[in-house]
C-alpha positions as CSV (number, residue, x, y, z in Angstrom):
1,M,21.5,24.9,-15.9
2,T,21.0,24.8,-12.2
3,R,19.5,27.9,-10.4
4,S,19.9,29.0,-6.8
5,S,16.9,29.6,-4.5
6,L,17.3,33.3,-4.9
7,A,17.3,33.0,-8.7
8,L,14.1,30.9,-8.4
9,A,12.5,33.5,-6.2
10,A,13.3,36.1,-8.9
11,L,11.6,33.9,-11.5
12,A,8.5,33.6,-9.2
13,T,8.2,37.4,-8.9
14,A,8.4,37.6,-12.7
15,A,5.8,34.9,-13.1
16,L,3.4,36.5,-10.6
17,P,3.6,40.3,-11.0
18,G,3.0,41.9,-7.6
19,L,4.3,39.0,-5.6
20,D,6.1,40.4,-2.6
21,A,8.6,37.6,-1.8
22,R,9.9,37.7,1.7
23,E,11.6,34.3,2.1
24,V,12.7,31.5,-0.1
25,R,14.0,28.1,0.7
26,P,15.0,25.1,-1.5
27,S,12.4,22.3,-1.7
28,A,13.1,18.6,-1.0
29,L,11.7,17.9,-4.4
30,S,14.5,19.9,-6.0
31,G,17.2,18.0,-7.9
32,G,17.7,16.0,-11.1
33,D,16.1,17.8,-14.0
34,V,14.0,20.3,-12.2
35,D,15.0,23.0,-9.6
36,V,12.3,23.7,-7.0
37,A,12.0,26.3,-4.3
38,V,9.3,27.5,-1.9
39,V,8.7,31.3,-1.7
40,T,6.8,32.9,1.1
41,D,5.2,36.3,0.4
42,A,4.3,39.2,2.7
43,E,0.9,37.6,3.5
44,L,2.6,34.4,4.5
45,R,1.3,32.5,1.5
46,R,3.6,29.9,0.2
47,W,4.3,29.5,-3.5
48,V,6.2,26.7,-5.3
49,V,8.4,27.6,-8.3
50,R,9.6,24.9,-10.6
51,C,12.3,25.4,-13.2
52,P,13.5,22.8,-15.7
53,T,17.3,22.5,-16.0
54,N,17.4,21.3,-19.7
55,A,15.3,21.1,-22.8
56,A,14.1,17.5,-22.2
57,A,13.0,18.5,-18.7
58,G,11.2,21.5,-20.1
59,A,9.2,19.3,-22.5
60,A,8.4,16.9,-19.7
61,L,7.2,19.7,-17.5
62,E,4.9,21.0,-20.3
63,A,3.3,17.5,-20.6
64,E,2.8,17.4,-16.8
65,L,1.2,20.8,-16.9
66,A,-1.2,19.7,-19.6
67,L,-2.2,16.7,-17.4
68,L,-2.6,18.8,-14.3
69,A,-4.9,21.2,-16.1
70,A,-7.0,18.1,-17.2
71,L,-7.1,16.8,-13.6
72,E,-8.5,20.1,-12.1
73,P,-12.1,19.3,-13.2
74,H,-11.9,15.9,-11.6
75,V,-10.7,17.5,-8.3
76,D,-13.5,20.1,-8.5
77,A,-16.1,17.4,-9.1
78,G,-14.8,15.3,-6.2
79,A,-13.7,12.4,-8.3
80,L,-10.2,13.0,-7.0
81,P,-10.4,13.4,-3.2
82,F,-7.3,15.6,-2.9
83,E,-5.8,18.7,-4.5
84,V,-3.2,18.9,-7.3
85,P,-0.8,21.7,-8.2
86,R,-2.7,24.5,-10.1
87,T,-0.5,26.8,-12.1
88,A,-0.8,30.4,-11.1
89,G,1.7,31.9,-13.4
90,S,4.8,31.2,-15.6
91,V,7.7,33.0,-17.1
92,E,9.7,32.2,-20.2
93,L,13.3,31.2,-19.7
94,P,16.2,32.7,-21.8
95,E,17.3,29.3,-22.9
96,G,13.8,28.1,-23.8
97,G,11.0,26.6,-21.8
98,R,9.4,28.2,-18.8
99,A,9.4,28.2,-15.1
100,I,6.0,27.8,-13.4
101,V,4.6,28.8,-10.1
102,H,1.7,27.3,-8.1
103,P,0.4,27.7,-4.6
104,A,1.9,25.3,-2.1
105,L,-0.6,22.5,-1.3
106,R,-1.6,22.1,2.4
107,G,-0.4,19.1,4.4
108,S,2.8,17.4,5.2
109,E,4.5,14.3,3.8
110,I,2.8,11.1,4.7
111,R,4.7,8.7,6.9
112,L,3.9,5.1,6.1
113,D,5.6,3.7,9.2
114,T,3.0,5.5,11.4
115,L,0.0,4.2,9.6
116,T,-2.4,1.9,11.5
117,G,-5.2,-0.3,10.4
118,G,-8.8,0.8,10.4
119,P,-10.9,3.5,8.8
120,G,-8.4,6.3,9.2
121,L,-5.5,7.6,7.0
122,A,-4.5,4.1,5.7
123,A,-8.0,3.7,4.2
124,A,-8.0,7.2,2.9
125,L,-4.7,6.5,1.1
126,G,-6.2,3.4,-0.5
127,R,-9.2,5.4,-1.7
128,A,-6.9,8.1,-3.1
129,I,-4.9,5.7,-5.1
130,A,-8.0,4.0,-6.4
131,A,-9.4,7.4,-7.5
132,I,-6.4,7.9,-9.6
133,H,-6.9,4.5,-11.3
134,E,-10.6,5.3,-11.9
135,L,-9.7,8.4,-14.0
136,P,-10.6,8.2,-17.8
137,T,-7.5,7.0,-19.7
138,S,-8.1,9.8,-22.1
139,T,-6.9,12.2,-19.4
140,V,-3.4,10.9,-19.9
141,E,-3.6,10.2,-23.6
142,N,-4.7,13.8,-24.4
143,A,-1.7,15.1,-22.4
144,G,0.6,13.2,-24.7
145,L,1.9,11.0,-21.9
146,P,2.8,7.2,-22.5
147,V,0.0,4.6,-22.9
148,Y,0.8,0.9,-22.6
149,E,-1.2,-2.2,-23.2
150,A,-0.5,-5.1,-20.7
151,P,1.6,-7.2,-23.1
152,A,3.8,-4.2,-24.1
153,Y,4.3,-3.3,-20.5
154,R,5.4,-6.8,-19.6
155,E,7.9,-6.6,-22.5
156,R,9.1,-3.2,-21.1
157,R,9.8,-4.8,-17.8
158,L,11.7,-7.7,-19.4
159,S,13.9,-5.3,-21.3
160,E,14.8,-3.5,-18.0
161,L,15.6,-6.9,-16.5
162,D,17.9,-7.8,-19.4
163,E,19.7,-4.4,-19.1
164,A,20.1,-4.9,-15.4
165,A,21.4,-8.4,-15.9
166,R,24.1,-7.1,-18.3
167,T,25.6,-4.9,-15.5
168,G,26.6,-8.1,-13.7
169,K,25.6,-6.6,-10.4
170,V,22.2,-8.3,-9.8
171,P,22.4,-11.5,-7.8
172,T,21.5,-14.6,-9.8
173,V,18.7,-15.6,-7.3
174,L,16.9,-12.4,-8.1
175,L,17.4,-12.7,-11.9
176,R,15.8,-16.2,-11.8
177,R,13.0,-15.0,-9.6
178,W,12.1,-12.0,-11.7
179,E,12.4,-13.8,-15.0
180,A,10.0,-16.5,-13.9
181,K,7.4,-13.9,-12.8
182,L,7.8,-11.8,-16.0
183,E,7.5,-14.9,-18.2
184,D,4.2,-15.9,-16.5
185,V,1.8,-14.4,-18.9
186,A,-1.2,-15.1,-16.7
187,L,0.3,-12.8,-14.1
188,W,0.2,-9.9,-16.6
189,R,-3.4,-10.0,-17.7
190,F,-4.5,-6.7,-16.3
191,R,-6.6,-3.7,-17.5
192,P,-4.4,-0.7,-17.9
193,T,-5.4,2.4,-15.9
194,V,-4.2,5.9,-15.3
195,V,-1.2,5.6,-12.9
196,H,0.7,8.3,-11.1
197,G,3.9,6.4,-11.7
198,D,6.0,8.1,-9.0
199,L,4.1,7.7,-5.7
200,T,6.4,8.1,-2.7
201,A,6.0,9.6,0.8
202,S,7.4,12.9,-0.4
203,H,4.7,13.2,-3.2
204,V,1.7,12.4,-1.0
205,L,0.5,15.1,1.5
206,T,-1.8,14.6,4.5
207,D,-3.4,16.5,7.3
208,G,-3.1,13.4,9.5
209,H,-6.6,12.1,8.6
210,L,-7.0,12.5,4.8
211,V,-4.8,12.7,1.8
212,T,-4.8,16.4,1.0
213,G,-2.6,16.6,-2.0
214,V,-0.6,14.6,-4.6
215,L,2.5,16.1,-6.2
216,S,4.9,15.3,-9.1
217,W,2.8,13.9,-11.9
218,G,5.6,13.9,-14.5
219,E,5.7,10.1,-14.6
220,A,2.0,9.6,-15.1
221,K,1.0,7.1,-17.8
222,V,-1.6,4.5,-18.7
223,A,-0.1,1.2,-17.4
224,D,-0.2,-1.3,-14.6
225,P,-2.1,-0.1,-11.5
226,A,0.1,-2.4,-9.4
227,D,3.0,0.2,-9.8
228,D,1.2,2.7,-7.6
229,L,0.6,0.2,-4.8
230,A,4.2,-1.1,-4.7
231,W,5.6,1.5,-2.3
232,V,2.9,1.1,0.3
233,L,2.9,-2.7,0.2
234,V,6.7,-2.7,0.8
235,A,6.9,0.0,3.5
236,A,3.6,0.2,5.4
237,P,2.9,-2.0,8.5
238,S,0.9,-5.1,7.7
239,D,-2.3,-4.0,9.4
240,A,-2.2,-0.7,7.5
241,V,-1.6,-2.6,4.2
242,D,-4.8,-4.6,4.8
243,S,-6.8,-1.4,5.3
244,I,-5.1,0.2,2.3
245,T,-5.9,-2.7,-0.1
246,E,-9.4,-3.2,1.3
247,A,-10.3,0.5,0.8
248,Y,-8.7,0.5,-2.6
249,Q,-10.7,-2.5,-3.8
250,L,-13.9,-1.1,-2.5
251,R,-13.3,2.2,-4.3
252,R,-12.6,0.5,-7.7
253,T,-15.7,0.1,-9.8
254,E,-14.3,-2.8,-11.9
255,L,-11.5,-4.7,-10.4
256,K,-11.0,-8.3,-11.6
257,D,-7.2,-8.6,-11.1
258,P,-6.3,-11.6,-8.9
259,H,-2.6,-10.9,-9.3
260,L,-2.6,-7.2,-8.5
261,V,-0.8,-7.6,-5.1
262,E,1.7,-10.1,-6.5
263,R,2.6,-7.7,-9.3
264,A,2.8,-4.8,-6.9
265,L,5.3,-6.6,-4.7
266,L,7.3,-7.5,-7.8
267,A,7.3,-3.9,-8.9
268,G,8.7,-2.9,-5.5
269,E,11.6,-5.4,-6.1
270,L,12.2,-4.3,-9.7
271,A,12.5,-0.7,-8.5
272,L,15.9,-1.7,-7.0
273,A,17.0,-2.8,-10.5
274,R,15.9,0.5,-12.0
275,W,17.7,2.4,-9.2
276,L,20.8,0.4,-10.2
277,L,20.3,1.3,-13.9
278,Y,19.9,5.0,-13.0
279,G,23.2,4.9,-11.2
280,V,25.0,3.1,-14.1
281,R,23.5,5.4,-16.7
282,T,24.4,8.6,-14.8
283,K,27.8,7.2,-13.7
284,Q,27.0,7.9,-10.0
285,D,29.1,5.4,-8.1
286,D,27.3,6.1,-4.8
287,V,23.9,5.3,-6.3
288,V,25.3,2.1,-7.8
289,A,26.7,1.1,-4.4
290,D,23.5,1.8,-2.7
291,A,21.5,-0.2,-5.2
292,V,23.9,-3.2,-5.1
293,Q,23.7,-3.3,-1.3
294,M,19.8,-3.3,-1.4
295,L,19.9,-6.0,-4.1
296,E,22.2,-8.1,-2.0
297,D,19.9,-7.7,1.1
298,L,16.9,-8.7,-0.9
299,A,18.7,-11.7,-2.4
300,A,19.6,-12.8,1.1
301,H,16.0,-12.4,2.2
302,V,14.7,-14.4,-0.8
303,E,17.2,-17.2,-0.1
304,E,16.2,-17.3,3.5
305,E,12.5,-17.5,2.7
306,S,13.1,-20.3,0.1
307,A,15.4,-22.4,2.4
308,P,13.9,-25.7,3.6
309,L,12.9,-25.8,7.2
310,G,15.7,-26.9,9.5
311,T,18.4,-25.2,7.4
312,G,20.1,-21.9,7.8
313,A,23.4,-20.2,8.3
314,E,23.9,-21.7,11.7
315,D,23.2,-25.3,10.6
């Protein structure tokens, strides 16, 4: 079930006895399987309340909470150079599961389009991502989250490609391109690491100089580190990308992966196929239409890049 912001505020006061809630507003992170709101108390402290909307979401939230608890010592020791949500209280829900409350992390959403090259925020972002990938894989394993070896992860991507192809909505040029890369076994010889799995601008907080917090760890797993780099390589300015990747590589203690960037760019493209599949599975025509448009734009770009010199639409 979906709850209003006022209902979420009531849950927050139940989870934190003595909380004097004065204001509540919906969070941009609300939607899908978890309702989220931000509650401000009488002392102007902000609290985030998260409430699963179904049993599956409740189970996923519990796994995420186990991971977050395991991450806290790494934050306290400085191994992670940013804060993560720390549960302050929870309350059982009538239908099962529980709503949880944590202090809002400081900082605002990072804006990739404003990043510049050099030792500033772009480099800090690279170091933050690398720190995630340096975590012991047992951190994720012990939380009961997925663990993949490299060959199995490649097969998972191939299965997604097959499913996307069956929709008939993916341009042929992209299917050929992706199949060739996924069948290149050498490209997929990587050492699996802890990955966040859902890094986006809305999940990375900054004070303008450093990464101050990382949210939404529900998709964490042991898998391909390239997945966490895809969003920045696709969206950040080129000089910022250079600083991000350089800082990332310097922070990693054991990085022998010549195909990391190539897989990251591929992951960014395959994200469009997963967006399409999400729309198809949930029967959301607007999502399907959005995915189809982006796939067509990408196909046009790929065809333009591969066209021989001297050819083009105007020739």
